[in-house]
N, C-alpha and C positions, 0 to 999 in steps of 0.2 A: 622575680620575686619568689621567695620560698615561703611555703606555708608554715605557720608556727606549729610546733608540736602540741598535740592535744594533751591537756592536763587531766590526769585521772581524778575523779571525785574522791574526797576523803572517805574511807571506809566507815560505815556507821557501826557503832559498838553493837555486837550481837546480844549480849546479855540483857541490856535494858529493853530491847525489842521483844525478847522472849518473855521477860517479866510483864511487859504491857499486854502481850497476847494472853498470858496466863491469867492476869487480872481481868481482862475482858471476858475470858471463858468463865471465870468464877461469877462475874456479874451476870452473864448470860444464863448460867445455870440457876442462879438465885431468882432471876426474873421468870425463868421457865417454871420453877417450883412454885413461885407465888401465883403465876397464871393458872397452873394446874389446880391449886387449892381453891382459887376463885371459881374456876370452871366446875369443880365438884359441888360447891355451894349453889351455883346457878342451876345445875342439873337437879340437885336435891329439891330446890324450890319448885322447879317445873314439874317434877313428879308429884308434888303435893297438890298441884292444881288440876290434875287429871280428873275429869268428870265435871268440872265447872263449865257452864254454858258459854258459847260464843256469842258475842254481841259486837257489832261493828263499832269501832272507835273506843271500845272499852279497855280500861287499863287496870282492872281488878279492883278490889280483891275478889269480888263474887262472880265476875264474868270478864271475858277477855276477847280481844282480837289477836291476830298473830303477832304483830309488832309490840302490842302492849304486854303480852306474855314474855316475849324475849327481853324487853326492856326491864320489866319488873324482876325477872329471874336474875339478870346481871346486876341490877341495882342491889338486890339482896346480897350479892357477892362483893359489893363495894365499887362497882363500875357503872359510870353514867353513860347512857346511850340516848340518842335522839328518839323521838316518838314514832316516826314512820320508817317503813322498810328501806326505801331508797337512801334516806339520810343515815340510817344505821349502817348500811353497806359502805357508804362513802366515808363515814366517820372513823371506822376501824381500819387501821393501816395494814395489819397483817392479814393478807388474803390466803385462802386455802383452796385446794382442789377437792374434787369429789373423793378421790382415793386418799388424800392427805388429811381428811377430817378426823378429829378426835373429840371425845366427850366435851361438851360445852360450846363447841363451834356453832355459829349461826349459819344455816344453809338457806340460800335464797332461790326462789323458783320463778319461772316465767320471764318473758323478755324484759319487762320493766322492773324486775326484782320486786314484784308486788306481793309476794308471800314469803314468810320466814318460819323456820322451825329450829328447834334446839336439838342438835345431834347428841344422843345419849350413849353412843357406842354400839358395837355389835350389829350395825346396820339398821338402827332404829332412831327415830326422832320423836320429840313431843311437840305438838303444835295445836293451835286453835284453828280448825279447818275452815268453817264457813257457817253462815246462818242456819239455825236449826240443828246444829251439831254441838258436840262438847269437846273440850280439850282432851286429846288422846295421844297415845303412843302408837306409832305406825311403823311398819317395816318399809324401808326405803327400797322399793323394787324398781322395775323398769319405767313405770310412769314417772316417778320422781327423778330418776336419772335422765330421762328424755327432757324434762322441763327444768333441770338444774341450771341456774344462771350464775352461781358463784357462792363462795363461802368466806367467812371471816372468823378470826380468832380474837375475841375481845380480851381485855385484861392485861395486856402487856404494858 
């Protein structure tokens, strides 16, 4: 018995493949631009809340807990998020690293992702820290880096 000669697969046209890739890149660029604009709105809203008191379970507008602040900031930008930190992390598909964070990203801390802050760029975040404190902008130093549990980029 002799083996049948292998047949070459027909060559795919290169031009349509390049056109599809270019279209995909344009869509991706448009999505990135839309996400960046939404992130800017979320950050601006978070800045406006600095000084408001922390209250466990609060969703604003006069007082906040960490996840309530994150949710309301992104809601102002037109993006719906769940109410609690763990659900927020799970709901957003685009995950980001510590070094890959950009303004508007949500940064989660501690093993159970029990705290969230809104990254505002240049090594700072805005968050509602804990009882007796107020919403504030903080430098992301060693403490936060040690307790970093993950990040997400809403708005895609």
